[in-house]
C-alpha positions as CSV (number, residue, x, y, z in Angstrom):
1,M,-30.9,25.2,-23.7
2,K,-28.5,24.9,-26.6
3,R,-25.7,26.3,-24.5
4,L,-26.4,23.8,-21.7
5,L,-26.3,21.0,-24.2
6,I,-22.9,22.2,-25.6
7,L,-21.5,22.6,-22.0
8,C,-22.6,19.0,-21.1
9,T,-21.0,17.6,-24.3
10,A,-17.8,19.5,-23.6
11,I,-17.6,18.1,-20.0
12,L,-18.2,14.6,-21.2
13,M,-15.6,14.9,-23.9
14,S,-13.0,16.2,-21.5
15,C,-13.7,13.3,-19.0
16,A,-13.5,10.7,-21.8
17,A,-10.2,12.0,-23.0
18,T,-8.5,11.8,-19.6
19,P,-6.4,8.6,-19.4
20,S,-6.7,6.4,-16.4
21,Q,-3.6,6.6,-14.2
22,K,-4.4,4.0,-11.6
23,S,-3.4,0.9,-13.6
24,S,-0.1,2.4,-14.9
25,G,0.8,3.7,-11.5
26,M,0.1,0.4,-9.8
27,Q,2.1,-1.6,-12.4
28,E,5.1,0.5,-11.6
29,S,4.6,0.4,-7.8
30,S,4.8,-3.4,-7.5
31,E,7.4,-5.7,-8.9
32,L,7.7,-9.5,-9.0
33,L,11.4,-10.4,-8.3
34,V,11.5,-14.2,-7.9
35,S,8.8,-16.9,-8.3
36,E,9.4,-20.6,-7.6
37,A,7.1,-23.6,-7.7
38,Q,9.0,-25.5,-4.9
39,G,10.9,-24.7,-1.7
40,G,8.4,-23.0,0.5
41,P,7.0,-24.2,3.9
42,D,3.7,-26.1,4.2
43,E,1.9,-23.1,5.8
44,A,1.1,-19.9,4.0
45,G,2.6,-16.7,5.3
46,F,4.9,-13.8,4.5
47,K,8.0,-12.1,5.8
48,I,9.4,-8.6,5.0
49,I,13.0,-8.9,3.8
50,K,15.2,-6.2,5.4
51,N,18.5,-6.3,3.4
52,E,20.2,-7.8,0.4
53,Q,22.0,-10.6,2.5
54,E,18.6,-11.8,3.8
55,F,17.3,-11.6,0.3
56,R,20.1,-13.8,-1.1
57,N,19.7,-16.3,1.8
58,V,15.9,-16.7,1.1
59,I,16.6,-17.5,-2.6
60,K,19.6,-19.7,-1.9
61,G,17.7,-21.6,0.8
62,S,14.9,-22.5,-1.6
63,F,17.1,-25.1,-3.3
64,G,17.1,-27.4,-0.3
65,L,20.0,-29.7,0.4
66,I,22.9,-29.2,-2.0
67,E,26.1,-31.2,-2.0
68,V,29.1,-29.3,-0.7
69,N,31.1,-27.6,-3.6
70,K,28.2,-28.3,-6.0
71,E,26.1,-25.2,-5.4
72,P,24.3,-24.1,-8.6
73,A,25.0,-20.8,-10.2
74,I,22.3,-18.4,-9.1
75,N,21.5,-15.2,-10.9
76,Y,20.2,-13.0,-8.1
77,P,17.8,-10.2,-9.2
78,K,18.7,-6.7,-8.1
79,F,17.5,-5.9,-4.5
80,P,15.4,-2.7,-4.7
81,K,16.7,-0.2,-2.2
82,N,13.6,2.2,-2.1
83,K,10.9,-0.5,-1.7
84,K,9.6,-3.0,0.8
85,V,10.6,-6.5,-0.3
86,I,8.3,-9.4,0.8
87,V,8.6,-13.1,0.5
88,Y,5.2,-14.8,0.3
89,H,4.9,-18.6,0.9
90,M,1.6,-19.9,-0.6
91,G,1.5,-23.1,1.4
92,M,1.1,-26.6,0.2
93,F,-0.9,-27.7,-2.8
94,R,-1.5,-31.4,-3.8
95,S,-2.1,-30.9,-7.5
96,G,-1.7,-28.4,-10.3
97,S,0.7,-25.6,-11.0
98,H,0.4,-22.6,-8.7
99,R,3.5,-20.5,-9.6
100,I,2.9,-16.8,-9.8
101,N,4.2,-15.2,-13.1
102,T,2.7,-11.7,-12.9
103,I,1.4,-9.3,-10.3
104,K,-1.5,-7.2,-11.7
105,N,-2.0,-4.9,-8.8
106,T,-1.3,-4.2,-5.2
107,F,-3.2,-2.2,-2.7
108,V,-3.6,-1.8,1.1
109,K,-7.0,-1.8,2.7
110,N,-7.6,-2.2,6.5
111,N,-4.0,-3.1,7.2
112,I,-4.1,-5.9,4.6
113,L,-1.8,-5.9,1.6
114,Y,-3.8,-7.4,-1.3
115,V,-1.8,-8.8,-4.1
116,E,-3.8,-9.3,-7.3
117,V,-2.6,-12.1,-9.5
118,P,-4.1,-13.6,-12.6
119,E,-6.2,-16.7,-12.1
120,T,-4.9,-19.7,-14.0
121,S,-6.3,-23.1,-14.4
122,S,-4.3,-25.4,-12.1
123,G,-4.4,-28.5,-14.4
124,G,-6.9,-30.4,-12.4
125,M,-6.3,-33.7,-10.8
126,E,-4.1,-35.1,-13.6
127,I,-1.0,-33.4,-12.1
128,Q,-0.5,-35.2,-8.7
129,V,2.5,-33.5,-7.3
130,I,2.8,-31.8,-3.9
131,S,4.2,-28.3,-4.4
132,N,5.1,-25.5,-2.0
133,P,5.2,-22.3,-4.2
134,W,6.6,-19.0,-3.1
135,F,7.5,-15.7,-4.6
136,I,9.3,-12.5,-3.7
137,F,7.9,-9.1,-4.7
138,A,8.5,-5.4,-3.9
139,V,5.9,-2.7,-3.1
140,P,6.3,1.0,-2.3
141,S,8.0,1.6,1.0
142,D,5.1,3.7,2.4
143,Y,2.7,0.7,2.4
144,Q,1.8,-0.2,6.0
145,F,0.2,-3.6,6.5
146,T,0.0,-6.5,9.0
147,S,-1.0,-9.3,6.7
148,V,-0.9,-10.3,3.0
149,E,-3.7,-11.8,0.9
150,L,-3.7,-13.1,-2.6
151,K,-6.6,-11.9,-4.8
152,Y,-7.2,-13.9,-7.9
153,S,-8.7,-12.2,-10.9
154,K,-9.3,-12.9,-14.6
């Protein structure tokens, strides 16, 4: 009986000492590249960006109409070569701030890419501005999906 108790204690101690690798691996697998509060279309949706030129055009196009020869200086983030790059348009919001600042986790289930982002208070009805937020992020190139969904968590 004493040996069984020692064996169970040893097993429990070894399991408790093992670090969780899911969260650290997921943090490295997804990367937020650009996030803007304005410039997206009215409808929610996503598009996979295939190359650096398309990546730059998406970012540049978010500034809307710009006078000729007065284009702002844009600091483009580095385009990841070994990942899938996705632009996600969140749709139209009538109040609050909906800009994404962090991606907590990404995973694929039933051909849906779930992007877990922190839930933030939107500011309520006191902020009455129509916004069309969007963001660009990168996920591992082996992710296979047909749609993208945001998952808000605390």
